[in-house]
BAPA-903783 format. One record per atom (N, C-alpha, C): residue in one letter; x, y, z. Coordinates in steps of 0.05 Angstrom, whole numbers, plus 5000, padded with zeros to 4 digits. Example, Ala and Ser with C-alpha at 12.3 -4.5 7.8 and 13.67 -1.06 7.14 Angstrom:
# residues 2
A526448865156/A524649105156/A526449345156/S525749555142/S527349795143/S525850015157/
# end
This chain:
# residues 621
M586891274357/M586590944351/M584990774368/R583990584356/R582190394372/R582390064360/I582189934383/I581489644378/I579289524393/L577889404372/L575389254384/L576088964385/L575588814408/L576388544415/L573288384413/I573388204393/I570688024391/I572187754397/L570487594415/L570987354422/L568787164412/L569487034392/L567786844380/L567486574398/L565686444404/L565686204415/L563386034395/L564585814393/L563485594376/L562585374394/S559885274393/S559185054410/S560584804395/A561184624412/A561684314402/A559784244383/Q560684024368/Q558883954342/Q557183814355/Q557883674375/Q555383454380/Q554983534415/A552183544421/A551883574450/A550983294465/Y552183314485/Y551883094502/Y550983134530/A550082984544/A549382994569/A551483044588/Q551683274599/Q554383364613/Q554383284648/A556383184654/A556383134681/A558383334696/D558183384720/D559783594731/D562783464729/F563383234722/F566383154723/F567083164692/N569483254691/N570583334665/N573083124663/V573183004640/V575382824632/V578082934624/F577783164621/F580883384612/F582583294632/E585083124623/E587483104637/E586482944664/A584182784665/A583682624688/A585482344691/N586282284711/N587682074711/N586181794720/I586581534720/I585081324721/I583481334756/A585281434767/A584381444801/A582281644798/D582581864786/D580582074785/D577681964774/L578381814753/L575881744740/L574381514755/Q575881334771/Q574581114787/Q573381254813/E574581494822/E573181604848/E570481714833/A570781894811/A568281994802/A565881774800/L566681564786/L564481354776/L563781204805/S565481124823/S564681014848/S562881204864/G563381424863/G561781634879/G559381714862/G558881644840/G556281704825/G556581964813/H558582084812/H558882364798/H558582344766/V559182124761/V559482054726/V558881774723/T557681724703/T557381454688/T559381404668/S559781154660/S561981054641/S560981164614/V558381144611/V556981234582/V557781534581/Q557281724605/Q558282014601/Q561182034591/L562981844609/L565881864598/L565981834573/V565081604562/V565281534534/V564181764515/N562081914524/N560882124508/N562482344510/Q563882434531/Q565782664537/Q568182624516/Y569382384516/Y571682324504/Y571082334471/I568882254465/I567782274436/I567582504428/E566482694448/E565983014444/E569283094434/R570583044448/R573583154447/R574683054424/I574482824410/I575282704389/I574082854363/E571182844366/E569983024347/E571683334346/A571683434369/A572583754371/A575683804361/F577083614368/F580083674364/F581283444348/D579983254342/D581383064325/D580283084292/R577883124295/R576583174269/R575883484264/G576083604280/G575283924275/G577984094290/G577784354293/G579684484305/G582584424296/P584484314310/P587184274303/P587184064285/E585383894287/E585283634268/E587783464269/L587783344293/L590483224301/L590582894283/N588482844275/N588382644256/N589582364275/S588582314297/S589882094308/S587981874313/V585681884310/V583781694318/V582781554288/I583181294283/I582581244257/I579581134256/R578480994281/R575780904285/R574880914315/I572281024314/I571180944341/I569880724346/N570180614368/N568780364371/N565580384371/P564080274348/P561280324352/P559680194373/D560980024387/D559579874409/D560380044439/A562180214438/A563280314464/A560980444481/V558480574472/V556680654492/V555280424505/R554480184482/R553379964495/R555479834516/I557179824511/I559279694528/I559579824556/A559580124552/A559380274581/A556980284592/R554680224579/R551980214594/R551979894608/A553179734596/A552979484614/A555179474634/L557179604635/L558979634655/L557879774681/D556380014668/D554980174693/D552780024708/T551379834689/T549579664705/T551379504725/E553179354713/E555079174733/E556079244752/R557179534754/R558079694776/R555979734800/Q553679754789/Q551179824812/Q550779554822/T550779304808/T549979064821/T551878914834/R554378924822/R557078754833/R558978894843/G559179114831/G561879274838/G563779264814/A566079414817/A568079444798/A569579214796/R570379104771/R571978894769/R575178964775/S576579194772/S578579334771/S578479644771/L580979744775/L581580074769/L580680164742/L580679944728/L579880034701/L577179964690/H575479854706/H572779814704/H571180044694/G569580074669/G568780314660/G570580524651/V572680504646/V574580724639/V574880644604/P574880874592/P575580824561/P578880874556/V579080644543/V582380674533/V582480724498/L584980774490/L585180804464/L587180534459/V587180444432/V588580264425/V589580264397/K592480224396/K593580274364/K592480074349/D591780154322/D590779984304/D592579814289/N594279654314/N595479354302/N594779174322/Y592879234342/Y591879044356/Y589078964349/N588778664353/N586478584343/N584178584368/V582178744361/V579878814383/V577078704371/P576078604387/P573078434377/P571478714367/G570278604342/G568378814329/G569979044312/M572579034310/M573679284296/M575379134275/P575579324255/P578079194235/P580679234246/T582679094240/T586079194242/T587479234221/T587779494216/T588579574190/T591879604186/G592879654210/G595479674210/G596479954195/G594580084192/G594880384180/G594780314153/S594080144141/S594580044114/S591580014095/V591480104070/V589180054055/V589179744048/A591379634054/A592079334046/A589679174065/L589679324087/L588079144110/L585579284115/A584179474100/A582279694106/A580479594122/N579479324116/N576679224131/N577378934141/F579778904146/F580978634152/F579878564185/M577678394188/M576978334217/M577878064223/P579878104242/P581577874255/P579077694268/N580077424271/N577977194281/N578877174312/A580177344319/A580777244347/A582277544362/P581877614384/P583277864397/P585877874406/A587178034405/A589678064423/A590077974449/S591977854463/S592177744488/S591277984503/Q592878204501/Q592978444521/Q590178554522/I588978534495/I586178654494/I583878484509/E584778214512/E582678074531/E583078134555/R585478144564/R586478254589/R584678504600/L584978704584/L583578944589/L580678914592/I579378804566/I576678724576/I575878594595/D576978344609/D576878284625/D576478434653/A578378634650/A578978784676/A576479014673/G574879054651/G572279224648/G573479444640/A575379454623/A576279704607/A574379684582/I573979944572/I572480004546/I574080084528/V574879944505/V576280034476/V574380214464/L575280484466/L573480704454/L574180724425/A576880674423/A577380754390/A580180674383/K580980684359/K583580524351/K584680734337/T587680794344/T589181034339/T590880964309/N591481184302/N593281144276/N596581124279/L597680994264/L600280904268/L602180884241/H604580924246/H606180904221/H605780664207/E605280624181/E603780404165/E606080164173/F603979944179/F605379724192/F607379754218/A607479984230/A608780034248/A612080044239/Y611980104215/Y614880094204/Y616280354196/G616180554219/G617180804217/G616780924242/I617781214242/I617181364270/I616581644267/T614681654243/T613581954239/T609981884240/T609181714236/T606481644236/T604881774212/V605381604193/V604181624165/V603181364154/G600881384141/G599981104132/G597981154106/S597580934094/S594980974071/S592480994079/I592280904102/I589180864106/I588181164124/F590181254133/F589281494149/F591081764149/G593181754134/G594882014126/G596381994152/R597282324155/R598782394177/R597382494205/T599282374222/T598182494249/T599582764254/R598482944270/R599783214276/R600483164311/N602683284313/N603583294342/N601683514351/P600483484379/P598983664392/P600783894404/Y602883844407/Y604784064416/Y606184294395/D605584174372/D606484344351/D605384274322/L603684354315/L601284214297/L603484194264/R605184274263/R606884264239/R608884054245/R609083924267/R610583694269/R609383444273/V611283234271/V610482984275/V610282904304/P608382724309/P608282634336/P610182424347/G611882304331/G613782094336/G612081804323/G613381604323/G611781354316/G613681134322/S612380894320/S610180864302/S607480904316/S607780934345/S605180924353/S604481264358/G604881394344/G604081644344/G601481744347/G599081604341/G596781624340/G595781634371/T596781404381/T596381374412/T597581594426/G600281694421/G601481884438/G599682164434/A599282244410/A597582474407/A595082454419/A593882234414/A591082214427/A591082174458/V592982064475/V592982084499/V593982364511/A595382494494/A596482744503/A594182934505/A592182894482/A590083074479/A587582994496/S587682814517/S585682674529/S583582594512/F583882414494/F581782304480/F580882044493/G582781904510/G582181714527/G584181734554/A583481494575/A584681524601/A588081454595/V588381264575/V590781154572/V590681034542/G592680984526/G592480824508/G595080604506/L594580414485/L596080214479/L597980284458/G600180214455/G602280204433/G603679994430/S605779954412/S607079704410/S610479854403/D612679694410/D615079794407/D616579604392/T617379624367/T619679424358/T622679564359/C622579854351/C624880004356/C624180284360/G623180334389/G622380624397/G619480694389/S617280514383/S615480634375/S613380664398/I613580614423/I612580664445/I614180954455/R616880914460/R618081094474/R618581404461/I618881344437/I618981634416/I616681774419/P613581664415/P612081824421/P611281934444/A612281784471/A611981864494/A613682144503/A616382104485/A618482334484/A616882624472/F615582524451/F614882774432/F612182874446/N611082724461/N607482834469/N607682824502/N609682874513/N609582924541/N608482724556/L609282424552/L607882214563/L610382044574/V608881814593/V610981634599/V610381344584/G612581254572/G612180934561/G614280784569/L613980564576/L615880354581/L615980164556/R618280114545/R618679854532/R619379614553/P617679474552/P618079244579/P620379054569/T620978894588/T622978664582/T621578484564/K622878414543/K621978194523/K620877964537/G618177884534/G616777644545/G615477744570/L615577994586/L614078094602/L610778124596/S610178154575/S607278174567/S606978044539/S604977944528/S604477794500/S604277994481/I604777864456/I604377994432/I602777894414/H601177654423/H599777514406/H597477684400/G596277694375/G594777854362/G595378144357/I597978224359/I598578434352/I600278414323/L598978584302/L600378584280/L603378584278/P604478394268/P607778394276/P609878554259/L611578614268/L613678744251/L615878534254/A616878464280/A618878304283/A618578104312/H617777894308/H616677764335/H619177754354/T621477754347/T623877734367/T623978004382/Q622678224371/Q623378474381/Q620878614390/D618678554374/D616278684384/D615278634412/V614378894424/V613078874450/V610679014448/G608879054469/G606279204469/G606479294496/G604679524498/G604579644523/G603279894519/P602480034542/P600880264545/P603080554542/L601580734538/L602181054543/L601281164557/A601881344576/A600081484593/A601381814601/R599381904613/R599982224622/R601682204650/S601181934663/S602581954688/S603681704694/A606081664708/A606981374718/A604881224735/E603481324747/E601381114760/E599581034738/D598881214724/D596381044701/D598480834689/L600580884677/L601980714665/L601880414683/A602480484707/A603080284728/A600180044732/I597880234731/I595280084730/I595379894708/V595379994683/V595279854658/V597279594659/L599879684667/L601679484661/L601379254683/D600279304705/D599779094730/D597778894713/I595778994693/I593578804683/I595078654660/V595978774637/V596878684616/V599378484617/S600978484638/S603478354641/S602478064652/G604277874639/G604277614652/G604477404628/F604277144636/F604676924620/F602576924597/D602676834576/D600576764557/D601676524535/P600176334536/P601176094527/P601576094497/A599876344483/A599876394458/A602676544449/D603776654470/D606176804465/D608576614478/P610776454463/P612776324475/P614876504491/A615076744482/A617076934497/A616076974525/T613176944529/T612377014560/T612976774579/E614376534568/E614976344588/E616476424603/L617976684600/L619676834624/L618376804645/M616076914648/M614276954668/M613376714683/I613376454673/I612576244688/I614276204715/G612776164736/G613876124765/G614776404773/L614576614763/L615476874771/L613277024779/P613677134809/P611377314816/P611177574791/A608777684797/A608277904786/A609678144789/L610278324776/L612078534787/L610778764801/Q608678784801/Q607278934823/Q607879234817/F607379354788/F608279624785/F607179854801/R604479834808/R603380034824/R604280014856/E604979804864/E605879794897/E608479844894/T610279884874/T612779944874/T613380254871/L611480374857/L611380674857/L611980794887/G613980934889/G614281114911/G616680934924/T617480724919/T619580564933/T622380644926/V623180844906/V625480914898/V625981204912/T628081204927/T629381464932/T631281584910/P630581814894/P632781884881/P635681924888/G636081994911/G638782024923/G639981804924/S638881574923/S640281284928/S641581204899/L640381284876/L640981174850/L643681214835/R644681034825/R646981124810/R646481054780/L646681194767/L646281264738/L648281274717/G648881104692/G650881154678/G649681304652/K651581534648/K650681724629/K652181594599/L650681544583/L652181444556/L652981664542/T655581724541/T656381994531/T655681994497/R656081754485/R655681734454/R653281794446/Y651381764463/Y648381814456/Y647982154459/F649082284474/F648782564481/F650482734462/S652682624455/S654682754434/S653482814406/T651382594398/T649682654369/T647182784376/A646382824399/A643982974400/A643883324398/A641783444393/A641283674390/A641583814417/D642584044414/D642984204441/D640584214455/P638184334447/P635684374460/P634784074476/V635983864467/V635183624475/V636983594497/T639483594495/T641183514517/T641283714542/A640283934535/A640084184552/A637884104571/E635583964563/E633083904582/E634283684597/I635683434583/I636683194599/I638483244617/D640383394615/D642483544631/D641083614657/A639383794656/A637883894675/A636483694695/A635383474678/A634083304694/A635883154711/L638283084700/L639782944712/L641583114730/D641783364731/D642883544753/D640583494774/W638483504771/W635883484794/W636583194809/F637283014789/F637482744807/F640382744825/A642382864813/A644482964825/A644383114852/E642683324850/E641983484876/E640783314894/Q639183074884/Q637782944909/Q640082744921/G642482734907/G644182544917/G645182344902/A643882304880/A644082074856/A646982134848/E648481894840/E650781924827/E650681884797/I651882044782/I651682044752/I654381974746/V654981734732/V657581684716/V657581694690/E659381824674/E659881804644/E661181554638/L660181424619/L661581184610/L660281064581/E661480874570/E660680714550/E660480454554/V658680294533/V658680074535/V660679924515/P662579734522/P664279674505/P663079534476/N664379614457/N663679484427/N660979494420/L659579734427/L656979744424/L655879774397/D657479914381/D656579964350/D656379694336/A658179534341/A658479254324/A655979044340/L655779094364/L653878884376/L651379014365/L650479234363/L647979334351/L647479274323/S649079304308/S649479254278/S648878994277/G650978834290/G650578554286/G648078374295/S646078484308/S644178394321/S641178464313/D641478624285/D638978714272/D637578534257/V635078484266/V633278214254/V631278344235/L630378614244/L627578754240/L626678674211/S628178764189/S627278754165/S627378424154/I628978294166/I629077984159/I626277864167/E625377914191/E623077804203/E620577914192/F620178114181/F617578254179/F615778084156/P617078064128/P615377834113/P614377584122/P616177394133/P614577194143/P612977234170/D613877394186/D611877474209/D609177554200/L609277754182/L606477834168/L604877694159/E605777424142/E604377264126/E603677034150/S604776964172/S604076794189/S601676964206/Y602077244211/Y599477344223/Y597477334208/L597177364182/L594877384164/L593677164164/A595576874165/A594576644157/A592476564184/T594176694209/T592976594236/T590876684240/F590176934233/F587977094238/F585677144217/G586276984197/G584076924176/G583777124156/S585877244147/S585777494122/S585677284095/E583377394084/E582877244058/E583377414031/E583177674034/E583777864012/E586777914005/V588677914025/V591177964024/V592577734039/R594777654030/R595977384046/R599377504052/S600377644040/S603377684040/S604178014030/L606578004043/L607878284036/L608078304007/D608678093990/D609378083962/D606578173946/Q604078093958/Q602178153946/Q600878453953/M601778543969/M600978833981/M602979013958/I605678923956/I607379093938/I606679073914/E606078843905/E604578833872/E602278963872/R600279003890/R597679173889/R598079453892/G600779493907/G600879813910/G599379883938/L598879723952/L597179743973/L598779843999/F599780083997/F601280224017/F602280534013/H603380664030/H603680964025/H606580944016/Q607081173998/Q610081193989/Q611581224009/A611381334034/A612781394052/A614481104066/V612780914060/V613880614072/V614680464047/S614980554027/S615580424000/S618680304000/G620480424008/G622880384013/G623180124028/V622180164055/V622679924074/V621479704069/L619279724057/L617079484047/L618679314023/R619779454007/R621379363981/R623879173992/Y625179374007/Y627279284020/Y627579004038/S625679004057/S624778754067/S624178524052/A622278584030/A621478374013/A624078233997/S626178423993/S627878393974/S630278183985/L630278204018/L632478044034/L632477744025/N634577654024/N634977324022/N637277304042/V636477234068/V638677194090/V638576904094/S641176804099/S641176544100/S640176444133/N639476184139/N638976184160/N641176214183/S643476104176/S645676134189/S646176444201/D646276594180/D646476914187/D644277014203/Y641576884195/Y639876994218/Y640376884245/Q641176634247/Q641476544277/Q643876724293/S645876744277/S648176854289/S647077134294/R645477254284/R644677534290/R643177504320/L641477314323/L640377274346/L641577204368/L644477054364/L646177014382/L647477214396/M648377454369/M648977684378/M647477844396/R644877764398/R643477914418/R643877854444/S644577614452/S645577504478/S647877634480/E650277674467/E652577844472/E652078094477/L650178244462/L649478494470/L647978554494/R646378374506/R645178384531/R647178324550/A648978144546/A651078084567/A653178324571/A653178444550/A655478754555/A653978914564/I651678984559/I649579194574/I649579084601/E649078884610/E648478784635/E651278774653/G653278764635/G655878694651/G656879014657/T656179164643/T656579504644/T654879554669/L652879494672/L651079564691/L652179454717/R652879194717/R654279054745/R656579144755/E658779204735/E661179244739/E661279544749/N659479714741/N659379974753/N657680054776/D656179844784/D654079834808/D651980014798/L650980054770/L648480214765/L645580074768/D643980304770/D641480254771/D639880274740/G641780394726/G641080394699/G642480604681/L642080524654/L643380734636/L641780954621/V642881184623/V640681414612/V641981554591/Y640281674570/Y640581704549/Y638381904539/P638682054516/P636382184508/P634381954491/T631781934491/T629981764482/T630681784449/I630482064443/I631382064415/I632482354414/G634882344401/G636882574405/G635782854389/Q633682794372/Q632983044354/Q629883124364/L629483384354/L626483464364/L624983364334/P622583374341/P620483244319/P620583394296/V620983294271/V621583444245/V618383534239/R618983674220/R616383784203/R614683524187/L612283594186/L610783384171/L611983364143/G611783114138/G613483044115/G616283014110/D618083114129/D620583044128/D621682764143/P623382694134/P624282394149/P625482434178/Q625482244190/Q626482224214/Q627081924219/T629681894218/T630581644218/T631581514242/G631681224245/G632181144275/G634481054274/D636381134263/D639381094263/D640181244286/P642081154304/P643181254329/P644381534321/A645981484297/A647381724289/A645881964283/T643181944279/T641782184274/T639782174297/G640082064322/G638582144348/G636681994357/A635981734342/A634081554354/A635581344365/N635281284393/N636981124405/N635480854418/C633680784394/C631580524402/C633280304402/T635180224388/T636079944386/T637379834411/L638379974435/L639479924455/L637679714470/S635079844475/S633479634488/S631879444470/A631179494443/A629879354427/A631879094421/N634079144420/N635978864405/N636878724429/S637178824454/S637778714475/S635778554489/G632978614488/G630678524505/G630778654530/L631978854537/L632178944563/L629779164560/P628979244586/P626879464593/P628279704588/A626679904582/A627080194579/A624680384581/I624980544603/I622780784605/I623481014596/S621381154579/S621981434566/S619881584585/F620881784597/F618682044613/F620182274602/S618682494607/S618882754602/S621282864617/A623082994607/A625183154624/A624483394624/G622683564604/G622083794603/G621583874579/F621484184574/F620784264550/F622784464542/T622884484512/T625084684503/T623384954500/D625085154497/D624185394499/D621985504477/N621785274456/N619685264434/N617085144445/G617385054466/G614884884478/G614784564470/L616984484457/L617184194452/L617783994472/P616483794478/P616683594497/P619683464495/V621183404511/V623983264510/V623783014526/G624082814514/G624282514534/G626782444542/I627082334567/I629582214575/I629181894576/E630981734577/E630581424573/E632281324590/I631881164604/I633480994630/I632380704620/L634880574614/L635080244608/L635880104635/G634879854642/G635879724663/G635979504660/P636879264680/P636979014673/P634878834669/M634978614663/M632178424658/M629978444682/L628178474674/L625678514694/L625878694713/S627678914708/S627479174726/S624979374718/D623479304702/D621279464695/D619979644715/A619179484739/A618079654760/A619279864777/E622179814774/E623979994788/E624380244771/L624380184742/L624780394721/L622680524722/L620080444724/L617580624726/L617780784753/A618680664779/A618880824803/A620681044799/I623181004783/I624981224779/I623381484763/A622081404743/A620481614733/A618181754743/H616781584763/H614881664783/H616281934802/S618981824813/S620182044832/S620582314819/Y621182264794/Y621582544777/Y619682634773/E617382534761/E615082654757/E613582814784/K613882654800/K612682734828/K613783004837/A615883064837/A617683264847/A617583504827/N617483464797/N618283674782/N615683774768/H613383564764/H610783674754/H611283744727/I611883594708/I612983664679/I610983664663/R608383524670/R606083474654/R605183734646/R604283794621/R602884024611/R601383934588/S598684004590/S596983944571/S597284064549/P596684044519/P597384164493/P595084404497/A596584664484/A594884874489/A592184864463/V592284674443/V590584654424/V588284464429/T588784324450/T586484154460/T585784194494/P584184444494/P583584514521/P580984374527/A580484424555/A577884294569/A575684424552/I573584224544/I570884294537/I569284384562/V567984554561/V566184664585/V563684714574/Q561684554581/Q559084574577/Q558584564545/G560284434531/G560284404505/G561484634486/V562684834498/V563185104490/V566185134486/L567185194461/L570685184458/L570785464445/P572985604456/P574385824446/P575185804419/Q574485924398/Q574785864365/Q576586074359/V575686364359/V577286564344/V576986804359/L579386934364/L580087144378/L580387354350/S578487554346/S578587724325/S578888044334/R580888164324/R581488444334/R581288614309/V579688794313/V579389004290/V581189244296/I582689334278/I584989524286/I584489804268/E584390004283/E584490264268/E586890434279/F588890514267/F591090664278/F591190924264/N590791184276/N591491384272/N592891604290/E595191624281/E596691794300/E599191944285/D599292204289/D600992414275/D600992344243/N598592334235/N598092294206/N598692034196/V599291824217/V599891554206/V597191394205/Q596391284184/Q593591164187/Q593790904170/F592890694186/F592390434173/F590190314189/E588790094177/E586889934191/E587189704182/G585889454196/G585589214188/G584289054210/I584988784208/I584288574227/I585988354232/I585888274254/I587688054266/I586187824273/E586387594269/E584887384280/E586387204287/I586487064315/I587886894323/I585886614334/D586686444321/D585486164319/D586785974335/L585485974363/L586685834387/L587285554376/L585485404365/L585485124361/L587085044342/K587085184320/K589085104298/K591785244304/N592085434325/N594485534337/N595585704315/E594185844299/E595486074278/E594086364286/M595286554266/M594686794271/M594086904242/R591986994232/R591687174207/R591387404206/Y592787564192/Y591887854192/Y591487914159/S590888234163/S590388334141/S590588674147/L591988794137/L592889104142/L592689254115/A591789524114/A590989654094/A592189954104/V593990094084/V595090354094/V593090564080/A592790754092/A590790994082/A592391124061/P590991194042/P592591304016/P593891644024/N592691764043/N594092014053/N595891974079/S596591724082/S598391674110/S601291724104/K602191824123/K605191884121/K606691594119/E608791574109/E610791354101/E610791224127/I609990954126/I610290754147/I612690604137/Y614790544159/Y616890394154/Y616790104160/A614790024181/A614189804194/A612089744213/V609889584211/V608689514233/V609089244240/T609689214267/T611088974280/T608888894302/L609988614311/L608188484333/L610088444357/V609588534377/V611888544400/V610388454422/R612188354441/R611488294471/R611788604490/A609688684501/A610288924513/A609288924542/P610888844559/P609988784586/P608289024602/G609689244593/G608489474605/G607489714584/E607189964590/E606090124571/E608490304560/G608190364535/G610390504525/G612490364505/A613390474486/A615590314474/A617990254484/G618390384503/G621190324522/G620490004537/H618089934541/H618089704556/H617289444534/A617589494509/A616989304492/A619389144484/Q618788904477/Q621688664473/Q621788714447/P624188544437/P624588584407/P622488454391/V622488514361/V620088484345/V619788144342/M617388074347/M616887774343/M616187744313/I614487944300/I613487884273/I613588164261/N614188164232/N613688384214/N611488334202/L608988514208/L606788494191/L606788664165/L607588924164/L607789094142/L610289184140/P611589124120/P614189234108/P613989514097/P616389624090/P616189914071/P614989904051/Q613490074041/Q612490124007/Q610389914002/R609089864023/R606789664024/R604289774031/A602489744012/A599489914016/A598189704030/H598389454022/H596589244036/H597788994039/V597688884059/V598488594067/V596988414081/S597088164076/S595487984089/S597387744095/G597087584108/G598587314117/G597987154137/E599186934146/E598686794169/E601186734179/F600986594203/F603986504221/F602886354243/Y604786134250/Y604285944269/Y604486064295/L603086034313/L603586114341/L605385964358/T607886094362/T609985934381/T608685934406/A610585784426/A609585804457/A610186094464/G612086244456/G612586514470/G610386694462/F609086644439/F606686834432/F603886724444/R603286494452/R601086404466/R602286534499/E604086494504/E604786574534/E604186874533/A605387074517/A604587354519/A600987414509/L600287234497/L597087284490/L595887224520/N596487004529/N595086964556/N595687134577/A598387274577/A598887484598/A597687814586/D596387774565/D595388034555/D597688264553/E599888124533/E601888314533/E602688334505/L601088274486/L601288314457/L600988614448/A602488704433/A602388944422/A603189004393/L602389234379/L603489294356/L605089504363/R607989454347/R609389724348/R610189814318/V609290054320/V608790214289/V611390384291/F612790414268/F614990554256/F614390734235/A614490974237/A613291134216/A614791374213/E614591534190/E615591804183/E615491974205/S613092014215/S612292244237/S612692164267/L613591904268/L612891774296/L615991834307/D616091794330/D618491764350/D619791494340/P622791554336/P624491304326/P623991044337/S623091044363/S622890854374/S620190684377/G618690794358/G616090674352/G614290814373/S611490734361/S608990754378/S607990494384/V606990424406/V606490154417/V603290194420/L601989974406/L598989984412/L598489724421/P597589704448/P596889424461/P594889274446/L594689054452/L592888874435/L591188714461/P589788804477/P588488674499/P586888414495/N586888254512/N584988014510/N582188054514/
# end
């Protein structure tokens, strides 16, 4: 028997000037150190990130997370490089490429909201948070995909289709900021901006092994963000680390005269997110575990979150199981999202100069949307809610906030803890609702206006990230981020997606091809196995020789040692009985890639003349 291994390497599609510094998994501090030390320029950073987008978003795994690359990004980077040399850096974000969800107004770029209705809509003014980032020297590198109009949590829209989860390409990345979540996880930018009306920052953070904060309502401005519900909408970053999140939050937070909700911050000192990191001692915490949100969650989700809570308890934290009184009625009675969307959208379009489409009714009449949002758009357009009913729902929010803060105060709690979303990401095309009974717990923070942080608790056995969420009292945002930072620093949960590896000198591993010839005790077959590391799939074709003894099965196993006795149970059956030729493909699980990386994959052959335990044929790397 013989196996030939052929490693095919494909060059990246576009060659750029390469610096010694690599942007893969680089945090903002790393980028600034390299920039200030002269090891890389902002132009080179932009080109490296674009190279990754071309390789992994438009090629390879085709994440489909980036709608448009900023055509001015290189020019802006060059100007910032010159400014750094002559005047120094403006901030920690000077010359750093960032990603922006395509519901933020950005100078020189359309704001589509993920919809063909706004395919080339050029707003007449930028979003306030974008202005703050630009003033700090950040480079808006690209705009990312979102669930159309931010009205859903799987990330699909009529302008750009579906985004894939980089941790399992068959699954959704969460939403509505799923494009930002997938792109940041894949190192297409240093950090990214999302928005959260009900989970749209936190759910993508959970599904993409990121950190995301839904801030206190009014901490930062939503002016210039295409609205879903103005009393509920917030904007903010998603990041691979708590420190990166803190750096961006320090810049984008604060009073904005264009957003009345931010009057909350008048006369208040800035929260100092970065300075607060490291000030929380996990052993001093007292956290309330909301048992109702654990009871509806999937077992793999609760297992990871319980393990995280066990870690906090081991450090000395107190974990208290409890409920918020009358919570279901308070949540259902304070919902205004569907009510606010039509007038908020119409106001936004008028304010920022849309001429081709001016209302939700026009969009529905012309069919300018994806079928995935047809139901929610038509439902919102059909509502006829009285002003008194609407006002009573807003008043109910005050009651909800009082009930939550009362629970925190009466139990002397630093926060309430629960799964960010109780279910694992669904397969592409399947629904994943935001109702608490099915596992999305977004309304607790969204309807109350209280801040909530989502960070990674760990990974399931199948390699899917699981998010844990902690909600705190009004303006406890910095303390919540410090809690996440304490867990992150001690447990090192961050894991880059296998399908978006580092690009080294423009070269990517593309296909592992194994040519197989098996001939033992008159059992004969041949074939080829191809492993596409970027698409995360294995393709195979096997043919049995006409004069071969009967083959019962050819299976793929993990074999840590030599011989059939060391082989673990069958992972995949490649050739069943009475088949002379087979071909097929399957998706690579986390266990498969682990075995591949450990050089422990093998074929296990069962046939008429072989030992009943089978013959093991290693497949070396």
